[in-house]
SEVEX-506864 format. One record per residue: x negated, z, y of N, C-alpha, C in turn; residue in one letter. Coordinates in Angstrom, 1 decimal. Layout:
// residues N
ATOM; X; Z; Y; X; Z; Y; X; Z; Y; A
...
//
This chain:
// residues 139
ATOM; -0.8; 0.0; -1.1; 0.1; 0.0; 0.0; -1.2; 0.2; 1.7; X
ATOM; -1.1; -0.9; 2.3; -1.3; -0.8; 3.3; -1.2; 0.0; 4.4; X
ATOM; -2.1; 0.5; 5.4; -1.6; 0.9; 6.2; -0.4; 1.1; 6.9; X
ATOM; -0.4; -0.1; 7.8; 0.7; -0.3; 8.3; 2.3; 0.1; 6.8; X
ATOM; 2.3; -0.6; 6.0; 3.5; -0.3; 5.1; 3.4; 1.5; 5.1; X
ATOM; 2.5; 1.9; 5.2; 2.4; 3.5; 5.2; 2.9; 3.7; 5.9; X
ATOM; 3.0; 3.6; 7.0; 3.6; 4.4; 8.3; 5.6; 3.8; 8.4; X
ATOM; 5.3; 2.4; 7.9; 6.5; 2.3; 8.2; 7.3; 2.7; 7.1; X
ATOM; 6.6; 3.3; 6.1; 7.5; 4.6; 4.9; 8.0; 6.1; 6.1; X
ATOM; 6.7; 6.5; 6.9; 6.6; 7.9; 7.6; 7.8; 7.5; 8.2; X
ATOM; 7.8; 6.1; 9.2; 8.8; 6.3; 9.9; 10.1; 6.7; 9.3; X
ATOM; 10.6; 5.6; 8.4; 11.9; 5.7; 7.7; 12.2; 7.2; 7.2; X
ATOM; 11.4; 7.9; 6.6; 11.2; 9.7; 6.4; 11.7; 10.3; 7.9; X
ATOM; 10.7; 9.8; 9.0; 11.2; 10.3; 9.7; 12.9; 10.6; 10.5; X
ATOM; 13.1; 8.8; 10.5; 14.3; 8.7; 10.3; 15.0; 9.8; 9.7; X
ATOM; 15.1; 9.9; 8.3; 16.0; 10.6; 7.5; 16.2; 12.1; 7.6; X
ATOM; 15.0; 12.8; 8.2; 15.0; 13.7; 8.7; 15.9; 14.3; 9.8; X
ATOM; 16.0; 13.2; 11.0; 16.5; 13.3; 12.1; 18.3; 13.5; 11.8; X
ATOM; 18.6; 12.5; 10.4; 20.0; 12.5; 10.1; 20.3; 13.4; 9.1; X
ATOM; 18.9; 13.9; 8.6; 19.7; 15.8; 7.7; 20.0; 16.7; 8.7; X
ATOM; 19.1; 16.6; 9.6; 19.0; 17.7; 11.1; 20.4; 17.6; 11.2; X
ATOM; 21.1; 16.1; 11.7; 22.0; 16.1; 12.3; 23.9; 16.7; 11.0; X
ATOM; 23.1; 16.0; 10.4; 24.0; 16.7; 8.9; 24.3; 18.0; 9.0; X
ATOM; 23.0; 18.5; 9.1; 22.9; 20.2; 9.4; 24.0; 21.0; 10.6; X
ATOM; 23.8; 20.3; 11.7; 24.3; 20.9; 12.9; 25.6; 20.8; 12.6; X
ATOM; 26.6; 19.3; 12.1; 27.8; 19.0; 12.1; 27.9; 20.3; 11.2; X
ATOM; 27.3; 20.5; 10.2; 28.0; 21.4; 9.0; 28.0; 22.8; 10.2; X
ATOM; 27.1; 23.1; 10.9; 27.4; 24.4; 11.6; 28.2; 24.7; 12.4; X
ATOM; 28.6; 23.0; 12.9; 29.9; 23.3; 14.2; 31.3; 23.3; 13.7; X
ATOM; 31.3; 22.9; 12.2; 32.5; 22.7; 11.9; 33.5; 23.5; 11.9; X
ATOM; 34.6; 23.2; 12.1; 35.8; 24.0; 12.6; 36.3; 24.8; 11.4; X
ATOM; 36.0; 24.9; 10.1; 36.5; 25.6; 8.9; 35.3; 27.3; 8.4; X
ATOM; 34.0; 26.5; 9.1; 32.7; 27.3; 9.1; 31.3; 26.5; 8.2; X
ATOM; 30.4; 26.9; 8.4; 29.5; 26.3; 7.3; 30.1; 26.4; 6.0; X
ATOM; 29.5; 25.6; 5.0; 29.3; 26.0; 3.3; 27.8; 26.0; 3.5; X
ATOM; 28.2; 27.5; 2.8; 26.0; 27.8; 2.8; 25.8; 26.8; 2.2; X
ATOM; 26.1; 26.9; 0.6; 25.7; 25.9; -0.2; 25.1; 24.5; 0.5; X
ATOM; 26.2; 23.9; 0.8; 25.4; 22.4; 1.5; 24.7; 22.9; 2.8; X
ATOM; 24.7; 23.5; 3.3; 23.5; 23.8; 4.7; 22.1; 24.5; 3.6; X
ATOM; 21.9; 25.1; 2.9; 20.9; 25.3; 2.4; 20.2; 23.8; 1.6; X
ATOM; 21.1; 23.4; 0.9; 20.7; 21.9; -0.1; 20.1; 21.5; 1.0; X
ATOM; 21.0; 20.9; 2.5; 20.1; 20.4; 3.2; 19.0; 20.5; 4.4; X
ATOM; 18.8; 21.9; 4.5; 17.2; 22.8; 4.6; 16.4; 22.5; 4.1; X
ATOM; 16.3; 22.7; 2.3; 15.7; 22.4; 1.5; 15.2; 21.2; 1.5; X
ATOM; 16.1; 20.3; 1.7; 16.0; 18.6; 1.3; 15.2; 18.4; 2.7; X
ATOM; 15.3; 19.1; 3.9; 14.4; 19.1; 5.2; 13.3; 19.1; 5.0; X
ATOM; 13.1; 20.0; 4.6; 11.5; 21.2; 4.3; 10.8; 20.2; 4.0; X
ATOM; 11.3; 19.6; 2.6; 10.6; 19.0; 1.7; 10.4; 17.3; 2.0; X
ATOM; 11.4; 17.0; 2.6; 10.6; 15.6; 3.8; 9.3; 15.8; 4.8; X
ATOM; 10.0; 17.4; 5.6; 9.1; 17.3; 6.4; 6.9; 17.6; 6.2; X
ATOM; 7.5; 17.9; 4.5; 5.9; 18.2; 4.0; 5.4; 16.9; 3.4; X
ATOM; 6.3; 16.1; 2.9; 5.8; 14.9; 2.5; 5.4; 14.0; 4.0; X
ATOM; 6.3; 14.0; 4.9; 5.7; 13.6; 5.9; 4.5; 14.1; 6.5; X
ATOM; 4.0; 15.3; 6.5; 3.0; 15.4; 7.1; 2.0; 15.1; 5.9; X
ATOM; 1.9; 15.2; 4.8; 0.8; 14.5; 4.1; 0.5; 13.4; 4.4; X
ATOM; 1.5; 12.8; 4.1; 1.1; 10.9; 4.5; 0.5; 11.2; 5.4; X
ATOM; 0.9; 11.4; 6.8; 0.4; 11.5; 8.0; -0.8; 12.0; 7.7; X
ATOM; -1.3; 13.0; 7.4; -2.9; 13.5; 7.2; -3.8; 12.3; 6.5; X
ATOM; -2.8; 11.6; 5.3; -3.7; 11.4; 4.7; -3.8; 9.7; 5.3; X
ATOM; -3.2; 9.3; 5.8; -3.6; 8.4; 7.0; -4.3; 8.3; 8.3; X
ATOM; -4.4; 9.2; 8.7; -5.5; 10.1; 9.3; -6.8; 9.8; 9.1; X
ATOM; -6.9; 10.7; 7.7; -8.2; 10.9; 6.7; -8.9; 8.9; 7.0; X
ATOM; -7.9; 8.3; 6.4; -8.2; 6.7; 6.3; -8.9; 6.1; 7.5; X
ATOM; -8.3; 6.5; 8.4; -8.3; 5.7; 9.8; -9.9; 6.6; 9.9; X
ATOM; -10.0; 8.0; 10.1; -11.6; 8.8; 10.3; -12.4; 7.8; 9.5; X
ATOM; -12.1; 7.3; 8.5; -13.0; 7.0; 7.6; -13.8; 5.4; 7.5; X
ATOM; -12.6; 4.7; 8.5; -13.0; 3.5; 9.0; -14.3; 3.2; 10.2; X
ATOM; -15.1; 2.7; 9.7; -16.0; 2.0; 10.4; -15.5; 0.8; 11.9; X
ATOM; -15.3; 1.5; 12.7; -15.1; 0.3; 13.7; -16.2; -0.8; 14.4; X
ATOM; -17.7; -0.6; 13.6; -18.3; -1.9; 13.8; -18.4; -2.4; 12.8; X
ATOM; -18.2; -2.0; 11.3; -18.3; -2.6; 10.3; -18.7; -4.0; 10.5; X
ATOM; -17.6; -4.9; 11.2; -17.4; -6.1; 11.0; -17.7; -6.8; 12.6; X
ATOM; -18.7; -6.0; 12.8; -18.8; -6.4; 14.4; -20.0; -7.5; 14.3; X
ATOM; -20.5; -8.4; 15.6; -21.4; -9.0; 15.1; -22.6; -8.7; 16.3; X
ATOM; -22.2; -7.4; 16.7; -23.2; -7.5; 18.0; -24.7; -6.6; 17.3; X
ATOM; -25.1; -6.3; 16.1; -26.0; -6.2; 15.7; -27.3; -7.7; 15.3; X
ATOM; -26.3; -8.6; 14.7; -26.7; -9.9; 14.5; -27.1; -10.3; 16.0; X
ATOM; -26.2; -10.3; 16.7; -26.6; -10.8; 18.0; -27.4; -10.8; 18.9; X
ATOM; -28.1; -8.9; 18.8; -28.8; -8.6; 19.4; -30.9; -8.6; 18.6; X
ATOM; -30.0; -9.2; 17.7; -31.5; -9.2; 16.9; -31.5; -10.9; 17.3; X
ATOM; -30.5; -11.6; 17.3; -30.5; -13.0; 17.2; -31.7; -13.4; 18.5; X
ATOM; -30.9; -12.3; 19.7; -31.6; -12.5; 20.8; -32.7; -12.2; 21.5; X
ATOM; -33.4; -11.1; 20.3; -34.5; -10.7; 20.1; -35.9; -11.7; 19.7; X
ATOM; -35.2; -12.1; 19.2; -35.9; -13.2; 18.1; -35.7; -14.5; 18.8; X
ATOM; -35.0; -14.4; 19.4; -35.1; -16.1; 20.5; -36.1; -15.8; 21.8; X
ATOM; -36.2; -14.4; 22.1; -36.9; -13.8; 22.9; -38.5; -13.9; 23.2; X
ATOM; -38.6; -13.9; 21.4; -40.2; -14.0; 20.7; -40.7; -15.5; 20.6; X
ATOM; -39.7; -16.2; 20.1; -40.1; -17.2; 20.3; -40.5; -18.1; 21.3; X
ATOM; -39.8; -17.9; 22.4; -40.0; -18.5; 23.8; -41.1; -17.9; 24.5; X
ATOM; -41.9; -16.4; 24.1; -42.9; -15.9; 24.7; -44.2; -16.4; 23.6; X
ATOM; -43.8; -16.9; 22.5; -44.8; -17.6; 21.5; -45.3; -18.8; 21.9; X
ATOM; -43.9; -19.4; 22.6; -44.0; -20.9; 22.4; -44.6; -21.0; 24.5; X
ATOM; -44.4; -19.9; 25.3; -45.3; -20.4; 26.1; -47.0; -19.6; 26.0; X
ATOM; -46.9; -19.1; 25.0; -48.5; -18.7; 24.6; -48.8; -19.5; 24.2; X
ATOM; -48.6; -20.4; 23.0; -49.3; -21.6; 22.6; -49.2; -22.5; 23.6; X
ATOM; -48.6; -22.8; 24.6; -48.6; -24.3; 25.8; -49.8; -23.5; 26.6; X
ATOM; -50.0; -22.3; 26.8; -51.4; -21.8; 27.4; -52.4; -22.1; 26.7; X
ATOM; -52.3; -21.8; 25.6; -53.5; -22.0; 24.1; -53.8; -23.6; 24.5; X
ATOM; -52.7; -24.3; 24.6; -53.3; -26.0; 24.5; -53.8; -26.0; 25.9; X
ATOM; -53.7; -25.8; 26.7; -54.2; -26.0; 28.3; -55.7; -25.5; 28.5; X
ATOM; -55.7; -24.3; 27.6; -57.1; -23.9; 27.9; -57.9; -24.8; 26.9; X
ATOM; -57.0; -24.9; 25.4; -57.9; -25.6; 24.9; -58.6; -27.5; 25.5; X
ATOM; -57.5; -28.0; 26.1; -57.2; -29.2; 26.7; -58.6; -29.5; 27.9; X
ATOM; -58.6; -28.3; 28.2; -59.4; -27.7; 29.3; -61.1; -27.9; 28.8; X
ATOM; -61.1; -27.3; 28.2; -62.4; -26.9; 27.3; -63.1; -28.2; 26.6; X
ATOM; -64.2; -28.8; 26.7; -65.0; -29.7; 26.5; -65.4; -29.5; 25.3; X
ATOM; -65.1; -30.7; 23.9; -65.4; -30.4; 22.7; -67.1; -29.9; 22.7; X
ATOM; -67.7; -29.0; 22.0; -68.6; -29.2; 21.9; -69.1; -28.8; 20.4; X
ATOM; -69.1; -29.8; 19.4; -69.6; -29.6; 17.6; -70.2; -28.0; 17.7; X
ATOM; -71.5; -27.9; 18.8; -72.1; -26.2; 18.1; -71.6; -25.7; 18.4; X
ATOM; -70.1; -25.3; 19.5; -69.3; -24.1; 19.8; -67.8; -23.8; 18.7; X
ATOM; -67.6; -23.0; 18.1; -67.0; -22.8; 17.5; -65.9; -22.1; 18.2; X
ATOM; -64.1; -22.7; 17.9; -63.7; -22.2; 19.1; -63.0; -21.0; 18.6; X
ATOM; -63.0; -20.3; 19.6; -62.2; -18.4; 19.6; -60.5; -18.2; 19.3; X
ATOM; -60.8; -17.4; 18.1; -59.4; -17.2; 17.7; -58.8; -15.9; 18.5; X
ATOM; -58.0; -15.8; 19.5; -57.4; -15.0; 19.8; -56.0; -14.6; 19.5; X
ATOM; -56.0; -13.0; 19.1; -54.8; -12.9; 18.2; -54.0; -13.0; 20.0; X
ATOM; -52.7; -13.4; 19.2; -51.3; -13.5; 20.0; -50.4; -12.1; 20.8; X
ATOM; -50.3; -12.3; 21.7; -49.4; -11.3; 21.7; -47.9; -11.4; 22.2; X
ATOM; -47.3; -10.8; 22.3; -45.6; -11.4; 22.6; -45.4; -10.0; 23.5; X
ATOM; -44.7; -9.9; 24.2; -43.6; -8.6; 25.0; -41.8; -8.9; 24.4; X
ATOM; -41.7; -7.7; 24.4; -40.0; -7.5; 23.8; -39.2; -7.1; 25.1; X
ATOM; -38.4; -7.1; 25.4; -38.1; -6.5; 26.9; -36.8; -5.5; 26.5; X
ATOM; -37.1; -4.4; 26.8; -36.7; -3.1; 26.3; -36.0; -2.3; 27.7; X
ATOM; -34.7; -2.5; 28.1; -34.5; -2.5; 29.0; -34.7; -3.0; 30.5; X
ATOM; -35.9; -2.0; 31.0; -36.3; -1.9; 32.5; -37.6; -2.1; 32.5; X
ATOM; -38.3; -2.0; 30.9; -39.9; -2.6; 31.0; -39.5; -3.3; 30.3; X
ATOM; -41.0; -4.0; 29.7; -41.1; -4.5; 28.6; -42.5; -3.9; 27.7; X
ATOM; -43.0; -4.3; 26.4; -43.4; -3.7; 25.0; -44.7; -4.5; 24.6; X
ATOM; -45.8; -4.7; 25.1; -46.4; -5.8; 24.8; -46.5; -5.6; 23.2; X
ATOM; -46.6; -6.8; 22.0; -46.5; -6.6; 21.0; -47.3; -7.2; 20.3; X
ATOM; -48.5; -6.5; 19.2; -49.7; -7.2; 18.2; -48.5; -8.2; 17.4; X
ATOM; -49.2; -8.9; 16.7; -48.9; -9.5; 16.0; -48.7; -8.8; 14.6; X
ATOM; -47.2; -9.0; 14.1; -47.2; -8.4; 12.9; -45.9; -6.7; 13.1; X
ATOM; -46.1; -6.4; 14.6; -44.7; -6.5; 15.4; -44.8; -4.8; 15.2; X
ATOM; -46.5; -4.2; 15.9; -47.0; -3.7; 16.2; -47.2; -3.2; 17.7; X
ATOM; -46.8; -2.2; 18.7; -46.5; -2.1; 19.6; -48.0; -1.6; 20.2; X
ATOM; -48.6; -2.2; 21.2; -50.1; -2.3; 22.1; -49.9; -1.9; 23.1; X
ATOM; -50.5; -0.6; 23.6; -50.2; 0.0; 24.9; -51.8; -0.3; 25.5; X
//
């Protein structure tokens, strides 16, 4: 049974309880006087319905608090995607700078090219954190 169906069932029980209360009031205001056995049976039925309503509502509240509102949200994947896109654009800029440096350098067969580790910066709120290759922070 879905949560919606369960709540509809509770709603029907509440309507039934109100009708039972109205019947008891009619019985109490009867000109011939209330029939004690009828009032007792209606009050017992009223109390059992109230208990059932309370237990179903507790169960629904428990189920609703167990629900994880961000379970199907794509916020985390969007954040990871944005960070990855920033890393790629930083790497592209650094590679372009390296290509410019290599282009300015005259090729000399006797001198080996220096290998410089790439550094990326990840934006973290108001400041950037420089990152070494492998994702370690450098300070």
